[in-house]
C-alpha positions, 0 to 999 in steps of 0.5 A: 500500500502506498504511504506517500500522499500528494496534495490535490490540485487547487482546482480539486480543492476548490471544487470540494470546498464549494460543491461539497459544502453545497451538497451537505447543506442542501439535502442535508447529509447525515454520515453514519460510521467513520472514514478510515484514516488510511487509504481505501477503495470506496464502493457503493450501489448506483441509483442516482447521478448525485451518488458520486458527488455525495460520497465526494462531499463527505470525504476530506478535501485534502484526500484525492479522490478519483471516480470512473465516469462515462467517457461522454462526460469528457467530450466537447459540447454546449456551455452546460456540457463543458461545465459538467466536463470540467467538474468531472475532470477534477475527480473523474477517470474516463471509461468507455463502458462498451470497450474492455480495453478502456476498463483496463486503462481506467484500472491502470489510472486508479492504481496510479491514484493509489500510488499517489496516496489517493482513494478511488470511489467505484460503482461496480454495477457499471451504470445506474440501476432501478434501486429495487436490488443490488446487481452483479458488480464488475470484478475490477473492484476486486482486482484493484484491491488485490493489486494494491493491498488497499482495503475496500470501504463499502458505502450504503446510500439512502435517499439519493434516488428520491432526491435525484429521481430519474426524469425529474428536472430539479433535485428534491431537498431530502435527507440523505444518509451515508452509511460507512461500513467497516473496511474489508481486506480482500485476500487471494483464495487458498486454492489459487495461491496453492496452484500459483506456487507451481513453477512456471517451467512445470506448468502444463497447458491444463494447469495454466487453464486451471489457474485462469479459471480459479482466478476468474472464479475468485474474482467473481466470488469476491465481487459477489460477496462485496455486492451482497454486503451492500444489499444486506445493509440497504434492505434490498435483494441481491441479483447476480446479473449484470443490470445492463444486460438484464435491461436489454433482455427485458426491453425486447418484450 
């Protein structure tokens, strides 16, 4: 885990001081639990556009935070879009959700954020959901934790979906509760560690395939555990299915 912390740029600190205070005043926001002193990889379910901004608002302004965001937010547009683009660039990492390589590039950038002493914030579902359940999370969250040794910080948000209702032009002034759960350290599975101890020269094609299967299973199992934890504390069921694929399937009927 990185121990060196770089000071966030002035534009980021200004954004945090103004937008963060505005968010905490307008809704207002109640925080339950404590923010860890060290680094963490925060994650939460995603039901509203303001989810990331609310999480940003409760974190300290001296802590650099990076949040993966849709690549479209970084593109040119009208005055409003350019303002949103500036906001997102201060704490965002562009991700093309339809490009697998873009996801890997985002992980590389987030590893750099951790190396600089920062703490990423992720929404593993990959898109906003209907909030009726917590859905399958992408394994990049777990891979990042394993690569860096930084613990996960589960965050449960209550009220953002009501305050920022889809299709509604204005934000409703509703109380938002941010519940910080205890940090969780991700450990490699024992089976995977045992197989990976086999020397490379002694690995057959069958063993290599088995290692890859074990790696995939371990990532998926840990991602499921992480999302089930959110579901349990949000009081909704867990659905082990990608939300975007689920929507595409239901839209055909």
